[in-house]
N, C-alpha and C positions, 0 to 999 in steps of 0.2 A: 037464883039468877047465875048463869054461867058467864065467865069472863075469859076472854082471850088476851093474853099479854104478849106484846111484841118484844123480842130481844134482837137488836141489830148486831152486826158482826164486830162493832167496836164498843159494845156494852156488856163485856164479859166480866162483870163485877159480882163475884159470889157473895160479897158482903152487903149487897143492896138489901134494903128492908123488905122488898118483895119476897125474899126467900126465908124470912124469919119463921114462917109457919107453913105447913102443908095444908092445902085446901082442895078438896075433891071437885070443887066447882070452878077451879082456875086451871087454865091450860096455857102453856108457854109455847110461843111460836117462833121458830127460827128457820131461815132459808138461805141457801146458796143460790144466787141469781145472776143471770146474764146482765141484768141492768147494772149490777155492781162490777162485774168483770170487764164490761165493755165500754164504760164511759171514759176510759183512758187506756193507753197501751201499757198495762201493768206488767211488772216483773213477775216471772213464774214463781219465784220464792215468796213474793208478797201474797199472791193468790193462794198458794199452798198454805202459807202460815195462817192466814185468816180462816180458811176452811178447816184446817186441823184444830185451831184454837176453838172454833165454834163447836166442832164435834166433841172435843174434850169437855167443853163447858156443858153441852147438852147432856152428856153422859153423867156428869156430876149431879146435875139437877135431878135426873131420873133416879140415880142411886140414893138421893136424899128423899125420894118419894114424890117428887113433883111430876105432873103430867106434861109431857113435851111432844109437840108436833114438830118434826124436823124434816124439811125437804132438802134432799141433796140436789145437786145441780141437774142430774139426769133423772130425777124422779118424774114419772109420767104425769103427776098432778101439778108439777111446777110450771106456772105460766111465765116465769122469769120476770114478773112485775110485782113489786112489793104490795101495792094496794089490792091488786087482783088476788094474790095469794092469801092475803089477810082476810079478805071478804069471803073467799071460798072456804077457808078453814073455820071461820066464825060460823058459817052456815052448817058445815059438816058436824060441828060439836054442839050446835044449837046455842051459841053464845049471843047474848043480847047486849053485851058490853065489850068494848075493845079499849085496852089501856096500852100506852106506850111511854117509854122514857124519852124526854126531849132529845132529839138527835143533835149531833154537833155539826152537821153539814147543812148549809142553807137549802140545798136542792132537796134533801130528804125532809127538812122541816116543811117546805112548801108542799111536797108530795103528800105528807101525812096530814096536813091541814085539809086536804081534799076529802078525807074520810068523813068529815062532818056531813058532807052532801052525798056521800056514796053509801053510808051505812045507816040502816033504819034505827039501830039501837043507840046506846050511849057511847060517846068517845071521850076519853079523858087522858091527860098526860101527867107525868110526874117527873121530878128531877132525877138525874142519873146518879146523884149522890157521889160524884167523883171529883169535880173541880173544887178548888179552894176559894173560888169567887162565884157569884151568881152570873148569869148570862150577860147582864147589862151593868154589872158593878163598875167596870172600868169606865164605861161611858159616863156614869153618874159621878165617878171620882174626878174626872176631868171636865165636868160640865162648866162651860163658859171659858175654857182654856183653848188657845189656838193650837198648841202643840201638846202631844201626849208623851211627856218625859218618862221613860221607863224607870229611871233611878228613883224618882219620887214615888212611883207606884210600888216599886220593889221595897222601899223602906216602909211604906204603909203595910205591905204584906208581912214583913218581918215583925212589925209591932203587933199586927192583928193575930198572927199565929204563934207569936213568942218563939221565934226561931233564931238561935244565936243571939239572944237578947238578955240583958240584965235590966229589968224594968222597961223603960222606954229608950234605952241606949244599947248600942251593939256591944257584945261581950268584950271586945278588945278596944273599944273606942273608935273603931274604924269600920265604915259600912262596906266598903268595896275594895277588893284586892286585885282588880282586873289588870292593873299595870304590872303586877308581879308575874303574871301568867302568860308570857309571850316568848318562850324559849325554844330554840331550835334543838332537835334531837342531836346530842353530841355523837361524833363518830365513834363507832364501837359500842355504843349503848344498846343494850338489849332489853326491851320491855317484856313483861311476862307473856307467855303463850296464852292466847285467848281461850276462855272456857267455851267449849262447843258441845253441842248435843248431837245425838245420832238417832235418826228415825228412817225407816224405809217408807217412802211416800209414793212408791211405784203406782199403787192403785189410784191415788188422787191425780197423778200426772196422766195416767191412761184415761181417766174420766174427762179431764180437761181436753185432751187431744181428741177423743171421740166426739166431744160436744162441739168442737170447732172453736174453742176459746183461743184467741190470738194473744200471745204473751211475748215479752222480751226477756233477755238475760238467760242464764243457765242455772242448773242445779244438779247436784249429785243425788239421784233418786234413792239411792241406798243409804245415804248419810245426810239427811236434812239437818242443818247445823243449828237452827234457831229454836229457842225455848218457846213453848206455846201453852204452858200450864202455870198456875200460881206456884206450885212446888218448884218447878224449874226456874221460874222467875226469882224466887227467894234464894235459890242456889247461886244464880248469876249475881244477884245483889250482894250476897255474902262474899263471893269471889272479888267483886269490884271493891268493896270496902276493905278487904284484907290485902289484896294484891295490887290494885290499881290506884286507890285513893292517895297513897303517899306522893305520887308524881302526876296526878291528874291535871292540876292547875299548871304546873311547870310546862307540860308538853301538850296542853289541850289544843294549841294552835299549830303544832309541829306537823310536818308532812314528810313522808318518806315512801319510796316504792318498796322498801323491804318489809314493812309491817303494816297490815291493813287495819288492825284494831287498836294498837298502841295502848294508851291508858284509859280509853273511853269505856263507858259502862255498857253500851249497846242495850240499854233497858227501854229505849223509846218505843219500840213496838209493843212491849208488854204494858207500858203506861198508857199509850194512846189507845190501845184496845181495852183498857180498864181492867186487865188481868191483875195488875198491881196498882195500888193507890199511890198517888204522888207523895202523900205525907208519910207513907210507909218507907219510901226511899229516903226522904228528907230526914226523918227521925233516925234511921239506921246510920246515916252518915254523921249526923250531929251527935248522937249518943256515943258513937265510937270515939269521936274527937274529945268529948267531955271525959270519957273514961280513960283515954290514952292520948293526950295532946301531943305526944312525941311521935305517934304513929304517922300522922299527917299534919302538916302545918295548917293554920287557919286560912292561909291563902288557897290551899288546895280545896279545903272544905267549903269555904265561902263561894269560891268560883263555881263549884258544882251545884251547890244549893241555889245560887242565883239563877242558873239555867232553868231550874224546875219551878221554884217558888216565884221567881221574878219573870223571866223571859217567857216561859211556857204559858203562864196565866195571862201575861200581858198580851201575847199574840192572840190568844183565844178571845180576850176582851176587845181587841182591835177588830177582829173578824166580825163579831156581832154588833159592834158599834158602826161599822162601815159597809156591811153587806146590804144589798147585792151590788151596789155601785162599785165597790172595791175591785170586783172581778173584771171590770172593764176599763180600769184606769190605765192610761198609757201616756204619762207625762212627757216623754221625749218623742212620742209618735213614732216609735220604732216599728219597722214592718218587714225586716229581712227574715227569710226562712232560716230555720235551724239547720246548720250543716249536717249532711247525712252521716258524717263520722261521729256525731253524738250518739248514734245508735249502734256503732260497732267499735269505737275507739281508735279507728285507723287514721290517726293524724301523726305528723312528724313532731308535734310539740309534746315533749316528754311529760310535762305536768298534766296536760289534758288527756293524753293517752293513758296515763296511769289512773287518774281519777275516774275516767269513764269506764275503762276496762275493769277496775275494781268494783265499780257500781254494778256493772253487768254480771260480774262473778258472784258478788255477795249481796246485792240489793242494798248496799250500804256504803256510805262515805261520811266522814265526820264533818262538822259544821264549817270548818275552814276550807276543806276541799270543795264543799258546795258553794260557799260564799266567794272565796277568793281565787278559785281555779275555774270551774265551769260557769259559775255565776258572773264572775269578773269578765271572762271572755265574752259571754252573751251580751252583757251590757255594753262593753266597749265596741262590739261588732254591730250593735243596733238590732239585735234579734227581737222579733215581735214577742212581747211578754205572754201572749196567749200560747205561743209555741213553747216558751220556757216553762210556763206553768204545767202544761201537759207532760213534759219530759220529767220534771221533778215529781209530779204527782204519781206518775206511773212507775218510775224506776226504783224508788226507795220504799223499803218495807214498812217504815214508820209514817209514810205520807198519807195523811187524811186532810181534806181540803182546808179545814180551819187552821191547821198549823202550817201546811205547805204554802198556801197562797199568800199568807201574810209575810212569811219569810222570803218567798220568791219575788212576788210582785212588789212587795214592800221593801224589805231589807236588802235583798240582792239586786233587784232591777231598778229601784227608785222610781218605779212606774206610778207610785202613789204621790209623787211630788214632795215627799217629806213627812208623811204621817208617821211612819215607823222609824225612819232614820233621818238625822239632820243633814246628811250629805250622802252622795253616792259612794258606795264602797267599791272603788276602782283602784287599780295599782298598775305600775309598770312591772318589768321583770325584777326590779329591785326587791320587791316583797317576796317573790317566789324564791329568789336566791337566799334571802334572809331567813325564811321560815322552812325551807325544804332542801333536799338534795337533788331535786328534779333537774336542775340546770347542769349538774355535773356530767350528765350523759345525754345531752340534747343536741340535735343538729343545728339548732339556732343558738346564737351567742347572746347571752343575757346582757352583755356589756355594749353591744352594738345597737345604735338607735335607728340606723338606716343602712341601706346597701345590702349586698348579698349575705345571707345568713343572719341578718339582724332579727332579734326576737320580736315576733309580732306584737307582743304586749307593749313594747316601748312606743312604737309609732301609733298604734291604736289608742293608747292612753292619751297622747297629746291631741290626736285627731278628735277624740271624744270631747275633750274640753273646748277645743276650737269650735266645733260645730254646734255646741250647746251653750255658748257664752250668753246668749240672750236669756236663757233660763237659769243659769248658774252663776253668772257674773257677780251678782250681788250677795251671794251666799257667803257670810263671814267666815265660815269654816274652811273655805277653799280659795280665799283671796290670794294666798301665797302662790298657788299654782298658776294663776293668771299673771301675777307679777313676774314669775319665772318665765312664763311663755312670752310675755311682752319684751323681756330683756334678750331673748334669743335673736341671733343674727337672722335676717330675712332668708338667707340661703339655707340655713339649718331648718327653719320652719317649713320652707318649701319642700325640702328633702323628706322631712317627717310626714307631711301631708301626702306627698306623692307616694311614699312607701306604704302608708296606711291604705290609700285608695287602691293601690296595686294588690295588697293583701285581701282587701274586702272584695275586689272584683274576681279574685281567684281563691275565695274562701274554702272551696272544696278541696283545694290542693295543699292547704296548709299542713 
C-alpha cells in the first residue's frame, strides 16, 4: 500500500518520527500555493522565508533517501489549492492512503477534514511532535474556571517539564522575574550587532513577481538576512545565548530607533515553522545558566524561558480552546479602518513611524513595539480588530494565525473581552517616553495633553476610557484610571475629548 504524507510549510521538523526510516512505499508531498500567499497581504520576506525553508527541508529529505513530491508555485501541475494538489498527487503515485500532521491553523484543520469525503482511500492524521502541550491541554487545565490565568499555567509547565526547578519548587525560590525586566536602553549603550545571514533570493522573487503574488515590505534580493535551516537556527541560538542573553531581560521592553534587533533572539520564525524545537531553545538557555550563572542572571533567563514555555504554549492553548469564535470577537465593537500609513509608515508620530517602517524593512518588530506602539494606537483609535489581525498576520515573518490572533485580538486589542488579558494594554505618551527614545525627536510633545502639537496618545488614551466606561468601569485593575478621570476639571475633560475627536476625524493626517 502506497502512502502520501503531507508536510505543511510550518511543519519543517526533521526530528519527526515520520523520518526515522526510509520506506519506498511512502511519498512526501509539499507545495508552494497561492492559497497560502494570498489569504493576507504578506511581507515579501515572510513569503520568501517560508518557500526557502520548505525547499531546504525537501532537499534534506531527498538526501536522506525519502521520496518527495515538491510543487513550486509556478509548477504547471500546481492547482494552488491544498486538497486538490494532494488528491492529484495521490492519484499520480497510486497512493491509497493520505497522512498528515495536525495543522496548527483552524482554517487548514477544517480544509483537511474535508479529505475524508474527497478521497476514496484512508485518511489519517498524527501529532506534529512539536508543542509541549497537547492541542486541548490548556482547555482541560482550566476546566470550570472563568479566567485562564497564564501564571498558573506557566508554573504547571515548569513543573511538568522540570525547567528551572528543584523538585516541585523554582530553583531560586521565585517563579517570575518580570518586574526586574523593564529598563530603558541607557544613552550611549550599544547592543551587539545582530547575527545576519546572506542568501541570493533573486530567483524566488522573480517567480513571485511573474506569478502576480501581491506582497508588502521590502528585501535585499542579494542578501536575504533570515536563517531558514536547522544549522543556521542553531548558529543563531548560540549567538543569542552567548551575546544577547546577559541583557535580554533587562532591555526586552526597551525601544529605540537606533537598533532594530537589540537583545532579542529573533528565533520565532524558526520555532514557529518547527525548524527548531522549543525545548531545544529552552534547554540551551537553562543549561548555559546552570553551567555559568554569572554569564546571565536568573532574571534574564527566566524572562526568556517564560515567553516560550509559558506564553507561547498558553497562546496556542487559548487558540484551540476558543476557535473559531475567537476570530470574530469584538468586545468594544470597534469599526474604524486602519489608517493608510500603517502600510508605508508615513506618519508624523515618531514611535509609529519607526515601528512600522522597521516592520516593513525587516518583517520584524519585538513584542513591545507590537503591543505598546502599533497595537496601543489601534486600540485607542478604535480600529476594527479584523483589520488589525490582517496587518499583523501579514507583516511579520513569525506570524501564523494561532500565535498572531491570540496576541492581537486578545492581548493587544482586548477584543476577546478579557480571555487573554485582565485589562486592556493601553497607555498615554508617558509609557513611550519611559521605555523609548522615540519622543526625543517627534513633532508631537509627549507632555502636552491637548492643544497644538499635543501627542495623540494622551487625548486618545482618556477618550478610550471615557467612551468604554460601560464595559470597563467595573474592572478592578483600572479603577484608578476612572478615579483620576472623575477628578479632572470639566474644562480639561472637554479639551481632551475634543482633541481626541479632532485627531480621530483626521487620522490620516497624524
